[in-house]
C-alpha beads as a LAMMPS data file, in Angstrom:
LAMMPS data file: protein, C-alpha beads

435 atoms
434 bonds

1 atom types
1 bond types

-500.0 500.0 xlo xhi
-500.0 500.0 ylo yhi
-500.0 500.0 zlo zhi

Masses

1 110.0

Atoms # bond

1 1 1 -178.433 -306.203 333.686
2 1 1 -179.326 -305.391 330.114
3 1 1 -181.649 -302.598 329.267
4 1 1 -185.251 -303.968 329.386
5 1 1 -186.147 -301.747 326.453
6 1 1 -183.755 -303.735 324.343
7 1 1 -186.177 -306.634 324.385
8 1 1 -188.189 -305.237 321.510
9 1 1 -185.011 -304.537 319.590
10 1 1 -183.569 -308.044 320.086
11 1 1 -186.671 -310.204 319.932
12 1 1 -185.917 -310.926 316.301
13 1 1 -182.151 -310.596 316.579
14 1 1 -181.658 -314.086 315.282
15 1 1 -182.818 -312.824 311.917
16 1 1 -179.759 -310.594 311.719
17 1 1 -177.461 -313.580 311.367
18 1 1 -178.930 -314.456 307.969
19 1 1 -180.635 -311.192 306.919
20 1 1 -179.351 -309.341 303.867
21 1 1 -177.600 -305.960 304.306
22 1 1 -179.948 -303.027 305.097
23 1 1 -182.771 -305.461 305.799
24 1 1 -186.031 -304.548 307.510
25 1 1 -184.582 -305.643 310.864
26 1 1 -181.625 -303.268 310.587
27 1 1 -183.859 -300.395 309.460
28 1 1 -186.222 -301.075 312.385
29 1 1 -183.416 -300.903 314.952
30 1 1 -181.969 -297.761 313.354
31 1 1 -185.412 -296.114 313.473
32 1 1 -185.802 -297.034 317.155
33 1 1 -182.492 -295.372 317.917
34 1 1 -183.693 -292.175 316.220
35 1 1 -186.727 -291.909 318.496
36 1 1 -186.014 -290.255 321.824
37 1 1 -186.849 -291.747 325.186
38 1 1 -186.913 -289.944 328.467
39 1 1 -183.367 -290.776 329.539
40 1 1 -182.014 -290.253 326.024
41 1 1 -183.352 -286.723 325.677
42 1 1 -179.872 -285.185 325.540
43 1 1 -178.859 -287.409 322.630
44 1 1 -182.073 -286.478 320.873
45 1 1 -181.291 -282.781 321.342
46 1 1 -177.876 -283.249 319.704
47 1 1 -179.518 -285.084 316.794
48 1 1 -182.066 -282.284 316.518
49 1 1 -179.381 -279.623 316.408
50 1 1 -177.521 -281.647 313.792
51 1 1 -180.693 -281.804 311.694
52 1 1 -181.331 -278.057 312.072
53 1 1 -177.693 -277.235 311.341
54 1 1 -177.629 -279.227 308.118
55 1 1 -181.016 -277.854 307.070
56 1 1 -179.944 -274.223 307.624
57 1 1 -176.536 -274.809 306.047
58 1 1 -178.003 -276.328 302.885
59 1 1 -180.753 -273.685 302.691
60 1 1 -178.227 -270.870 303.160
61 1 1 -175.959 -272.287 300.471
62 1 1 -178.828 -272.603 298.000
63 1 1 -180.146 -269.103 298.758
64 1 1 -176.754 -267.405 298.557
65 1 1 -175.770 -269.200 295.354
66 1 1 -179.171 -268.419 293.805
67 1 1 -178.889 -264.714 294.722
68 1 1 -175.364 -264.496 293.336
69 1 1 -176.469 -266.267 290.160
70 1 1 -179.377 -263.842 289.977
71 1 1 -176.959 -260.935 290.342
72 1 1 -174.811 -262.223 287.506
73 1 1 -177.758 -263.032 285.236
74 1 1 -179.438 -259.677 285.811
75 1 1 -176.235 -257.684 285.458
76 1 1 -175.236 -259.531 282.295
77 1 1 -178.687 -259.143 280.747
78 1 1 -178.870 -255.439 281.606
79 1 1 -175.275 -254.636 280.713
80 1 1 -175.512 -256.529 277.425
81 1 1 -179.039 -255.263 276.884
82 1 1 -177.825 -251.686 276.606
83 1 1 -174.232 -252.289 275.473
84 1 1 -173.318 -254.349 272.452
85 1 1 -171.739 -257.769 272.654
86 1 1 -168.998 -256.567 270.292
87 1 1 -167.661 -253.061 269.575
88 1 1 -166.254 -252.171 266.143
89 1 1 -163.888 -249.177 266.063
90 1 1 -161.835 -247.544 263.322
91 1 1 -158.113 -248.128 262.923
92 1 1 -156.738 -246.208 259.928
93 1 1 -159.526 -243.764 259.091
94 1 1 -162.744 -242.489 260.746
95 1 1 -165.978 -244.410 260.411
96 1 1 -167.493 -242.095 257.791
97 1 1 -169.047 -245.018 255.906
98 1 1 -170.808 -246.235 259.045
99 1 1 -174.217 -246.787 257.412
100 1 1 -172.923 -249.122 254.708
101 1 1 -170.492 -250.781 257.121
102 1 1 -173.265 -251.446 259.645
103 1 1 -175.427 -252.978 256.905
104 1 1 -172.620 -255.291 255.767
105 1 1 -171.860 -256.467 259.284
106 1 1 -175.560 -256.919 260.114
107 1 1 -175.721 -259.325 257.165
108 1 1 -173.324 -261.753 258.876
109 1 1 -175.186 -264.817 260.093
110 1 1 -175.435 -264.667 263.882
111 1 1 -175.374 -260.849 264.112
112 1 1 -178.744 -259.500 265.248
113 1 1 -178.098 -255.729 265.087
114 1 1 -175.348 -253.270 264.185
115 1 1 -175.855 -249.827 265.745
116 1 1 -173.629 -246.820 264.863
117 1 1 -172.957 -244.671 267.943
118 1 1 -171.544 -241.318 268.964
119 1 1 -170.628 -240.970 272.645
120 1 1 -169.462 -238.072 274.762
121 1 1 -169.299 -236.842 278.343
122 1 1 -171.336 -233.804 279.344
123 1 1 -172.564 -231.894 282.368
124 1 1 -176.369 -232.044 282.562
125 1 1 -178.520 -229.595 284.519
126 1 1 -182.278 -229.310 284.987
127 1 1 -184.844 -226.807 286.165
128 1 1 -183.679 -227.031 289.788
129 1 1 -180.210 -225.833 288.816
130 1 1 -178.482 -229.003 290.039
131 1 1 -175.882 -230.572 287.775
132 1 1 -174.593 -234.088 287.240
133 1 1 -172.222 -235.851 284.893
134 1 1 -173.867 -237.677 282.002
135 1 1 -172.904 -239.946 279.122
136 1 1 -174.640 -238.882 275.924
137 1 1 -175.150 -241.660 273.397
138 1 1 -176.102 -240.627 269.891
139 1 1 -178.104 -243.303 268.097
140 1 1 -180.442 -243.476 265.120
141 1 1 -184.130 -243.468 266.172
142 1 1 -184.846 -246.680 264.257
143 1 1 -181.935 -248.409 266.019
144 1 1 -183.117 -247.253 269.437
145 1 1 -186.552 -248.745 268.693
146 1 1 -184.830 -252.106 268.176
147 1 1 -183.073 -251.697 271.540
148 1 1 -185.970 -253.077 273.586
149 1 1 -184.158 -252.631 276.897
150 1 1 -184.608 -248.862 276.470
151 1 1 -187.535 -248.403 274.079
152 1 1 -189.631 -250.940 275.967
153 1 1 -189.108 -249.220 279.322
154 1 1 -190.275 -245.631 278.707
155 1 1 -191.853 -244.539 281.999
156 1 1 -192.851 -240.982 280.998
157 1 1 -193.403 -239.364 277.652
158 1 1 -192.714 -241.156 274.375
159 1 1 -190.224 -241.437 271.525
160 1 1 -192.077 -239.155 269.119
161 1 1 -189.903 -236.125 269.782
162 1 1 -186.768 -238.265 269.742
163 1 1 -187.725 -239.794 266.390
164 1 1 -188.282 -236.312 264.984
165 1 1 -184.800 -235.289 266.126
166 1 1 -186.152 -232.709 268.557
167 1 1 -185.723 -234.315 271.973
168 1 1 -183.637 -236.590 274.142
169 1 1 -184.347 -239.571 276.394
170 1 1 -183.165 -239.349 280.015
171 1 1 -182.747 -242.060 282.659
172 1 1 -185.259 -242.083 285.515
173 1 1 -182.726 -241.526 288.304
174 1 1 -181.093 -238.661 286.496
175 1 1 -184.518 -237.118 285.871
176 1 1 -185.376 -237.425 289.566
177 1 1 -182.045 -235.914 290.576
178 1 1 -182.466 -232.952 288.205
179 1 1 -186.185 -232.520 288.875
180 1 1 -187.143 -233.282 285.275
181 1 1 -190.237 -234.792 283.743
182 1 1 -191.334 -235.376 280.158
183 1 1 -191.554 -232.063 278.292
184 1 1 -189.065 -230.199 280.487
185 1 1 -185.802 -228.727 279.217
186 1 1 -182.399 -230.241 280.008
187 1 1 -179.203 -228.260 279.461
188 1 1 -176.024 -230.031 278.371
189 1 1 -172.533 -228.561 278.669
190 1 1 -169.733 -230.211 276.703
191 1 1 -166.051 -229.307 277.203
192 1 1 -165.425 -230.146 273.523
193 1 1 -166.896 -226.908 272.221
194 1 1 -166.086 -224.306 269.621
195 1 1 -162.494 -223.218 269.000
196 1 1 -162.028 -219.458 269.270
197 1 1 -158.977 -217.160 269.363
198 1 1 -159.328 -217.225 273.141
199 1 1 -159.353 -221.037 273.308
200 1 1 -162.018 -223.685 273.369
201 1 1 -165.379 -222.525 274.644
202 1 1 -167.631 -225.169 276.222
203 1 1 -170.681 -225.952 274.120
204 1 1 -173.971 -225.288 275.926
205 1 1 -177.237 -226.406 274.415
206 1 1 -180.724 -227.164 275.727
207 1 1 -183.012 -229.982 274.597
208 1 1 -186.593 -230.955 275.445
209 1 1 -186.968 -234.226 277.349
210 1 1 -188.991 -236.406 275.000
211 1 1 -189.183 -239.355 277.403
212 1 1 -187.816 -240.880 280.598
213 1 1 -186.678 -244.507 280.585
214 1 1 -185.923 -246.898 283.437
215 1 1 -183.708 -249.873 282.685
216 1 1 -183.635 -251.069 286.297
217 1 1 -179.869 -250.725 286.703
218 1 1 -179.241 -247.631 288.780
219 1 1 -175.842 -246.801 287.278
220 1 1 -177.340 -246.535 283.791
221 1 1 -180.599 -244.876 284.867
222 1 1 -178.562 -242.163 286.605
223 1 1 -175.983 -241.415 283.908
224 1 1 -177.164 -242.061 280.320
225 1 1 -178.877 -239.681 277.910
226 1 1 -179.934 -240.841 274.435
227 1 1 -179.762 -238.261 271.651
228 1 1 -180.639 -238.585 267.939
229 1 1 -177.511 -239.517 265.983
230 1 1 -177.428 -236.500 263.662
231 1 1 -177.914 -234.078 266.542
232 1 1 -175.160 -235.766 268.577
233 1 1 -172.790 -235.503 265.595
234 1 1 -173.394 -231.751 265.505
235 1 1 -173.141 -231.376 269.266
236 1 1 -169.807 -233.238 269.541
237 1 1 -168.276 -231.795 266.323
238 1 1 -168.367 -235.198 264.625
239 1 1 -170.319 -234.391 261.473
240 1 1 -170.619 -237.400 259.159
241 1 1 -168.757 -239.867 261.383
242 1 1 -169.367 -242.136 264.361
243 1 1 -166.996 -243.345 267.029
244 1 1 -168.033 -247.002 267.035
245 1 1 -170.557 -249.576 265.854
246 1 1 -172.080 -251.777 268.546
247 1 1 -173.000 -255.302 267.518
248 1 1 -175.664 -257.412 269.185
249 1 1 -175.339 -261.105 268.392
250 1 1 -177.769 -263.957 268.882
251 1 1 -175.485 -265.924 271.204
252 1 1 -173.041 -263.898 273.348
253 1 1 -170.716 -266.906 273.583
254 1 1 -170.178 -266.902 269.790
255 1 1 -167.921 -263.843 269.775
256 1 1 -164.786 -265.822 268.917
257 1 1 -166.466 -267.606 266.008
258 1 1 -167.966 -264.419 264.579
259 1 1 -164.865 -262.231 264.895
260 1 1 -163.152 -263.337 261.623
261 1 1 -166.485 -263.290 259.756
262 1 1 -167.139 -259.702 260.865
263 1 1 -163.627 -258.594 259.915
264 1 1 -164.111 -260.141 256.478
265 1 1 -167.521 -258.496 256.005
266 1 1 -166.160 -255.081 257.051
267 1 1 -163.792 -254.943 254.077
268 1 1 -161.499 -252.517 255.920
269 1 1 -159.245 -252.394 258.948
270 1 1 -161.249 -252.436 262.159
271 1 1 -160.564 -253.093 265.825
272 1 1 -163.021 -255.358 267.657
273 1 1 -163.505 -255.747 271.405
274 1 1 -166.123 -257.994 272.985
275 1 1 -168.163 -257.933 276.186
276 1 1 -165.847 -260.369 277.971
277 1 1 -162.812 -258.139 277.480
278 1 1 -164.636 -254.968 278.561
279 1 1 -166.130 -256.554 281.698
280 1 1 -163.420 -259.080 282.546
281 1 1 -162.488 -257.560 285.907
282 1 1 -166.111 -257.209 286.980
283 1 1 -167.180 -260.763 286.142
284 1 1 -163.936 -262.236 287.507
285 1 1 -164.606 -260.509 290.829
286 1 1 -168.152 -261.933 290.872
287 1 1 -166.814 -265.440 290.225
288 1 1 -164.174 -265.181 292.967
289 1 1 -166.765 -263.879 295.455
290 1 1 -169.130 -266.705 294.534
291 1 1 -166.465 -269.392 295.046
292 1 1 -165.331 -267.927 298.368
293 1 1 -168.912 -267.732 299.658
294 1 1 -169.483 -271.359 298.694
295 1 1 -166.415 -272.485 300.650
296 1 1 -167.299 -270.403 303.703
297 1 1 -170.915 -271.541 303.841
298 1 1 -169.880 -275.161 303.369
299 1 1 -168.333 -274.891 306.839
300 1 1 -171.869 -274.563 308.261
301 1 1 -172.759 -277.968 306.853
302 1 1 -169.438 -279.364 308.078
303 1 1 -170.108 -278.180 311.641
304 1 1 -173.544 -279.809 311.533
305 1 1 -171.930 -283.025 310.286
306 1 1 -169.545 -282.936 313.245
307 1 1 -172.598 -282.728 315.506
308 1 1 -173.773 -285.977 313.948
309 1 1 -170.468 -287.569 314.977
310 1 1 -170.786 -286.428 318.581
311 1 1 -174.435 -287.488 318.768
312 1 1 -173.722 -290.957 317.386
313 1 1 -170.735 -291.478 319.659
314 1 1 -172.904 -290.711 322.682
315 1 1 -175.618 -292.971 321.279
316 1 1 -173.118 -295.808 320.888
317 1 1 -171.969 -295.310 324.465
318 1 1 -175.563 -295.305 325.737
319 1 1 -176.532 -298.356 323.658
320 1 1 -173.447 -300.435 324.402
321 1 1 -175.429 -303.095 326.303
322 1 1 -178.012 -303.278 323.504
323 1 1 -175.242 -303.673 320.954
324 1 1 -173.720 -306.470 323.040
325 1 1 -177.060 -308.304 323.198
326 1 1 -177.499 -307.932 319.427
327 1 1 -174.054 -309.407 318.905
328 1 1 -174.638 -312.335 321.234
329 1 1 -177.988 -313.033 319.519
330 1 1 -176.245 -313.403 316.159
331 1 1 -175.966 -309.909 314.683
332 1 1 -172.674 -309.432 312.851
333 1 1 -170.351 -306.481 313.358
334 1 1 -171.210 -305.321 309.845
335 1 1 -174.921 -305.354 310.734
336 1 1 -174.243 -303.168 313.794
337 1 1 -172.172 -300.831 311.658
338 1 1 -174.966 -300.538 309.101
339 1 1 -177.538 -299.827 311.851
340 1 1 -175.615 -296.850 313.172
341 1 1 -174.703 -295.734 309.674
342 1 1 -178.406 -295.573 308.782
343 1 1 -179.137 -293.722 312.022
344 1 1 -176.674 -290.936 311.228
345 1 1 -177.414 -290.938 307.506
346 1 1 -181.113 -290.489 308.209
347 1 1 -180.371 -287.253 310.110
348 1 1 -178.177 -285.955 307.292
349 1 1 -180.592 -286.957 304.535
350 1 1 -183.625 -285.473 306.266
351 1 1 -181.737 -282.259 307.061
352 1 1 -180.461 -281.956 303.485
353 1 1 -183.845 -282.311 301.804
354 1 1 -185.505 -280.086 304.396
355 1 1 -182.824 -277.485 303.597
356 1 1 -183.511 -277.813 299.877
357 1 1 -187.226 -277.267 300.488
358 1 1 -186.554 -274.236 302.704
359 1 1 -184.080 -272.806 300.199
360 1 1 -186.513 -273.162 297.287
361 1 1 -189.321 -271.487 299.249
362 1 1 -187.086 -268.544 300.205
363 1 1 -185.714 -268.154 296.657
364 1 1 -189.223 -268.076 295.179
365 1 1 -190.246 -265.330 297.625
366 1 1 -186.935 -263.501 298.042
367 1 1 -188.237 -260.062 297.001
368 1 1 -191.287 -260.277 299.288
369 1 1 -189.015 -261.320 302.164
370 1 1 -186.713 -258.369 301.461
371 1 1 -189.625 -255.949 301.489
372 1 1 -190.931 -257.463 304.729
373 1 1 -187.626 -257.073 306.552
374 1 1 -187.243 -253.545 305.154
375 1 1 -190.666 -252.739 306.590
376 1 1 -189.789 -254.330 309.953
377 1 1 -186.432 -252.574 310.266
378 1 1 -187.571 -249.289 308.760
379 1 1 -184.479 -249.178 306.549
380 1 1 -183.809 -249.798 302.871
381 1 1 -182.336 -253.255 302.511
382 1 1 -180.530 -253.900 299.237
383 1 1 -180.141 -250.238 298.304
384 1 1 -180.193 -249.869 294.492
385 1 1 -177.568 -247.121 294.717
386 1 1 -175.108 -249.654 296.098
387 1 1 -176.119 -252.869 294.347
388 1 1 -177.068 -251.435 290.912
389 1 1 -180.354 -253.409 290.734
390 1 1 -183.756 -252.241 291.905
391 1 1 -184.876 -255.726 293.043
392 1 1 -183.180 -258.623 294.800
393 1 1 -182.762 -261.379 292.186
394 1 1 -182.594 -265.135 292.789
395 1 1 -181.849 -267.579 289.997
396 1 1 -181.608 -271.206 291.102
397 1 1 -179.324 -273.371 288.998
398 1 1 -180.261 -277.063 288.918
399 1 1 -176.675 -278.311 288.638
400 1 1 -175.496 -276.093 291.515
401 1 1 -178.407 -277.193 293.704
402 1 1 -177.562 -280.829 292.981
403 1 1 -173.905 -280.175 293.853
404 1 1 -174.986 -278.680 297.204
405 1 1 -177.191 -281.723 297.896
406 1 1 -174.407 -284.152 296.971
407 1 1 -171.890 -282.251 299.115
408 1 1 -174.213 -282.200 302.143
409 1 1 -175.095 -285.888 301.811
410 1 1 -171.432 -286.829 301.369
411 1 1 -170.392 -284.939 304.503
412 1 1 -173.281 -286.472 306.456
413 1 1 -172.447 -290.002 305.340
414 1 1 -168.748 -289.551 306.024
415 1 1 -169.570 -288.250 309.510
416 1 1 -171.369 -291.505 310.375
417 1 1 -168.545 -293.842 309.393
418 1 1 -166.369 -293.476 312.499
419 1 1 -169.153 -293.825 315.124
420 1 1 -170.647 -296.757 313.177
421 1 1 -167.239 -298.431 312.949
422 1 1 -166.709 -297.866 316.670
423 1 1 -170.069 -299.499 317.416
424 1 1 -169.194 -302.514 315.256
425 1 1 -165.911 -303.030 317.145
426 1 1 -167.576 -303.020 320.577
427 1 1 -166.636 -306.159 322.570
428 1 1 -169.912 -307.709 323.869
429 1 1 -168.103 -309.343 326.827
430 1 1 -166.675 -306.034 328.019
431 1 1 -170.015 -304.293 327.455
432 1 1 -171.963 -306.819 329.550
433 1 1 -169.392 -307.323 332.304
434 1 1 -170.706 -304.521 334.509
435 1 1 -174.385 -304.710 333.468

Bonds

1 1 1 2
2 1 2 3
3 1 3 4
4 1 4 5
5 1 5 6
6 1 6 7
7 1 7 8
8 1 8 9
9 1 9 10
10 1 10 11
11 1 11 12
12 1 12 13
13 1 13 14
14 1 14 15
15 1 15 16
16 1 16 17
17 1 17 18
18 1 18 19
19 1 19 20
20 1 20 21
21 1 21 22
22 1 22 23
23 1 23 24
24 1 24 25
25 1 25 26
26 1 26 27
27 1 27 28
28 1 28 29
29 1 29 30
30 1 30 31
31 1 31 32
32 1 32 33
33 1 33 34
34 1 34 35
35 1 35 36
36 1 36 37
37 1 37 38
38 1 38 39
39 1 39 40
40 1 40 41
41 1 41 42
42 1 42 43
43 1 43 44
44 1 44 45
45 1 45 46
46 1 46 47
47 1 47 48
48 1 48 49
49 1 49 50
50 1 50 51
51 1 51 52
52 1 52 53
53 1 53 54
54 1 54 55
55 1 55 56
56 1 56 57
57 1 57 58
58 1 58 59
59 1 59 60
60 1 60 61
61 1 61 62
62 1 62 63
63 1 63 64
64 1 64 65
65 1 65 66
66 1 66 67
67 1 67 68
68 1 68 69
69 1 69 70
70 1 70 71
71 1 71 72
72 1 72 73
73 1 73 74
74 1 74 75
75 1 75 76
76 1 76 77
77 1 77 78
78 1 78 79
79 1 79 80
80 1 80 81
81 1 81 82
82 1 82 83
83 1 83 84
84 1 84 85
85 1 85 86
86 1 86 87
87 1 87 88
88 1 88 89
89 1 89 90
90 1 90 91
91 1 91 92
92 1 92 93
93 1 93 94
94 1 94 95
95 1 95 96
96 1 96 97
97 1 97 98
98 1 98 99
99 1 99 100
100 1 100 101
101 1 101 102
102 1 102 103
103 1 103 104
104 1 104 105
105 1 105 106
106 1 106 107
107 1 107 108
108 1 108 109
109 1 109 110
110 1 110 111
111 1 111 112
112 1 112 113
113 1 113 114
114 1 114 115
115 1 115 116
116 1 116 117
117 1 117 118
118 1 118 119
119 1 119 120
120 1 120 121
121 1 121 122
122 1 122 123
123 1 123 124
124 1 124 125
125 1 125 126
126 1 126 127
127 1 127 128
128 1 128 129
129 1 129 130
130 1 130 131
131 1 131 132
132 1 132 133
133 1 133 134
134 1 134 135
135 1 135 136
136 1 136 137
137 1 137 138
138 1 138 139
139 1 139 140
140 1 140 141
141 1 141 142
142 1 142 143
143 1 143 144
144 1 144 145
145 1 145 146
146 1 146 147
147 1 147 148
148 1 148 149
149 1 149 150
150 1 150 151
151 1 151 152
152 1 152 153
153 1 153 154
154 1 154 155
155 1 155 156
156 1 156 157
157 1 157 158
158 1 158 159
159 1 159 160
160 1 160 161
161 1 161 162
162 1 162 163
163 1 163 164
164 1 164 165
165 1 165 166
166 1 166 167
167 1 167 168
168 1 168 169
169 1 169 170
170 1 170 171
171 1 171 172
172 1 172 173
173 1 173 174
174 1 174 175
175 1 175 176
176 1 176 177
177 1 177 178
178 1 178 179
179 1 179 180
180 1 180 181
181 1 181 182
182 1 182 183
183 1 183 184
184 1 184 185
185 1 185 186
186 1 186 187
187 1 187 188
188 1 188 189
189 1 189 190
190 1 190 191
191 1 191 192
192 1 192 193
193 1 193 194
194 1 194 195
195 1 195 196
196 1 196 197
197 1 197 198
198 1 198 199
199 1 199 200
200 1 200 201
201 1 201 202
202 1 202 203
203 1 203 204
204 1 204 205
205 1 205 206
206 1 206 207
207 1 207 208
208 1 208 209
209 1 209 210
210 1 210 211
211 1 211 212
212 1 212 213
213 1 213 214
214 1 214 215
215 1 215 216
216 1 216 217
217 1 217 218
218 1 218 219
219 1 219 220
220 1 220 221
221 1 221 222
222 1 222 223
223 1 223 224
224 1 224 225
225 1 225 226
226 1 226 227
227 1 227 228
228 1 228 229
229 1 229 230
230 1 230 231
231 1 231 232
232 1 232 233
233 1 233 234
234 1 234 235
235 1 235 236
236 1 236 237
237 1 237 238
238 1 238 239
239 1 239 240
240 1 240 241
241 1 241 242
242 1 242 243
243 1 243 244
244 1 244 245
245 1 245 246
246 1 246 247
247 1 247 248
248 1 248 249
249 1 249 250
250 1 250 251
251 1 251 252
252 1 252 253
253 1 253 254
254 1 254 255
255 1 255 256
256 1 256 257
257 1 257 258
258 1 258 259
259 1 259 260
260 1 260 261
261 1 261 262
262 1 262 263
263 1 263 264
264 1 264 265
265 1 265 266
266 1 266 267
267 1 267 268
268 1 268 269
269 1 269 270
270 1 270 271
271 1 271 272
272 1 272 273
273 1 273 274
274 1 274 275
275 1 275 276
276 1 276 277
277 1 277 278
278 1 278 279
279 1 279 280
280 1 280 281
281 1 281 282
282 1 282 283
283 1 283 284
284 1 284 285
285 1 285 286
286 1 286 287
287 1 287 288
288 1 288 289
289 1 289 290
290 1 290 291
291 1 291 292
292 1 292 293
293 1 293 294
294 1 294 295
295 1 295 296
296 1 296 297
297 1 297 298
298 1 298 299
299 1 299 300
300 1 300 301
301 1 301 302
302 1 302 303
303 1 303 304
304 1 304 305
305 1 305 306
306 1 306 307
307 1 307 308
308 1 308 309
309 1 309 310
310 1 310 311
311 1 311 312
312 1 312 313
313 1 313 314
314 1 314 315
315 1 315 316
316 1 316 317
317 1 317 318
318 1 318 319
319 1 319 320
320 1 320 321
321 1 321 322
322 1 322 323
323 1 323 324
324 1 324 325
325 1 325 326
326 1 326 327
327 1 327 328
328 1 328 329
329 1 329 330
330 1 330 331
331 1 331 332
332 1 332 333
333 1 333 334
334 1 334 335
335 1 335 336
336 1 336 337
337 1 337 338
338 1 338 339
339 1 339 340
340 1 340 341
341 1 341 342
342 1 342 343
343 1 343 344
344 1 344 345
345 1 345 346
346 1 346 347
347 1 347 348
348 1 348 349
349 1 349 350
350 1 350 351
351 1 351 352
352 1 352 353
353 1 353 354
354 1 354 355
355 1 355 356
356 1 356 357
357 1 357 358
358 1 358 359
359 1 359 360
360 1 360 361
361 1 361 362
362 1 362 363
363 1 363 364
364 1 364 365
365 1 365 366
366 1 366 367
367 1 367 368
368 1 368 369
369 1 369 370
370 1 370 371
371 1 371 372
372 1 372 373
373 1 373 374
374 1 374 375
375 1 375 376
376 1 376 377
377 1 377 378
378 1 378 379
379 1 379 380
380 1 380 381
381 1 381 382
382 1 382 383
383 1 383 384
384 1 384 385
385 1 385 386
386 1 386 387
387 1 387 388
388 1 388 389
389 1 389 390
390 1 390 391
391 1 391 392
392 1 392 393
393 1 393 394
394 1 394 395
395 1 395 396
396 1 396 397
397 1 397 398
398 1 398 399
399 1 399 400
400 1 400 401
401 1 401 402
402 1 402 403
403 1 403 404
404 1 404 405
405 1 405 406
406 1 406 407
407 1 407 408
408 1 408 409
409 1 409 410
410 1 410 411
411 1 411 412
412 1 412 413
413 1 413 414
414 1 414 415
415 1 415 416
416 1 416 417
417 1 417 418
418 1 418 419
419 1 419 420
420 1 420 421
421 1 421 422
422 1 422 423
423 1 423 424
424 1 424 425
425 1 425 426
426 1 426 427
427 1 427 428
428 1 428 429
429 1 429 430
430 1 430 431
431 1 431 432
432 1 432 433
433 1 433 434
434 1 434 435
């Protein structure tokens, strides 16, 4: 005999013969199949796991993509905030006319700043006697004031001594490693020292620490020292010249357009490199990692979609007598197919949007969540020494989030096609023969 519970589902079955596709009748039957009854509890559990799987898969994809986007955005902003978008270097003769050359290039439309620089490697030591390698960057005080990434992040001291040419600025991690604070003395040892009859003697000189800056990128905070340009020229035996001129432009993507204009404004032979060339390997690795993570995490959503298939197939098997009654009462095979399609699609749609909601909530509170789990585990999660950033970033991209939603919905809808087609091809005579 037919399932008595099917009476409510088939009382208006005659409407299905003339009802339009996805009518209220079809939606009502699909909704009834989503609600669990006592003997259908196992099917409901499968549907529940499918919902949870899709929700977690979508949320994980959104969170991971947002964190990786945050990594890229933060690293680009910090790398380009302290390093120029374009580097101008000499070809035929030293950059002795750097002041006039920087002014001419800064006049090019689209160029925000042109900063002459002297750079050199040194060994830095503090009051505790410990030593560490350091990159000394000689820069004019007025130019460093324009470099807001550094001048706007002075944690101790000030730039007064630096502006007077009597002090240096040290990164916060280097200061902590050497036991330095504002006002202390730092000793720098350069291998490019004075030439004597006995060879080259390393140059050793001490400077007061005018201020301590913290950019937020551990590699820079632990290795960079800023020195007034004239003092750095004396220290590195580069009187009257600079090694390069760093250019900051309004739009980092305009480097190709500005290159010929800068060469024309220079009025001499120069060699130009841009931020993409200098960081190509790094950003290419980030892009490859991002694409691989997207493909791997998509498998989570795919597995959840396969659960929808298994749940619907079992539902079709359990509801075979109900399907037969619907068919004999006038419901077409297409109507049956649409009913089961809506049943599976509802699971996928609900799981997808629940995953989006969960992903957005986690992304908005990612740093608080990191701190909570660090407190629970008693360990440092996301160690700045390893990941270069002092906080866990998350930057949600609207287009990427939409692509995740579309992918999840597409997989969910595709997963419902076979079970729905199988339900539509069910022979009512065979289904009712043994009822």
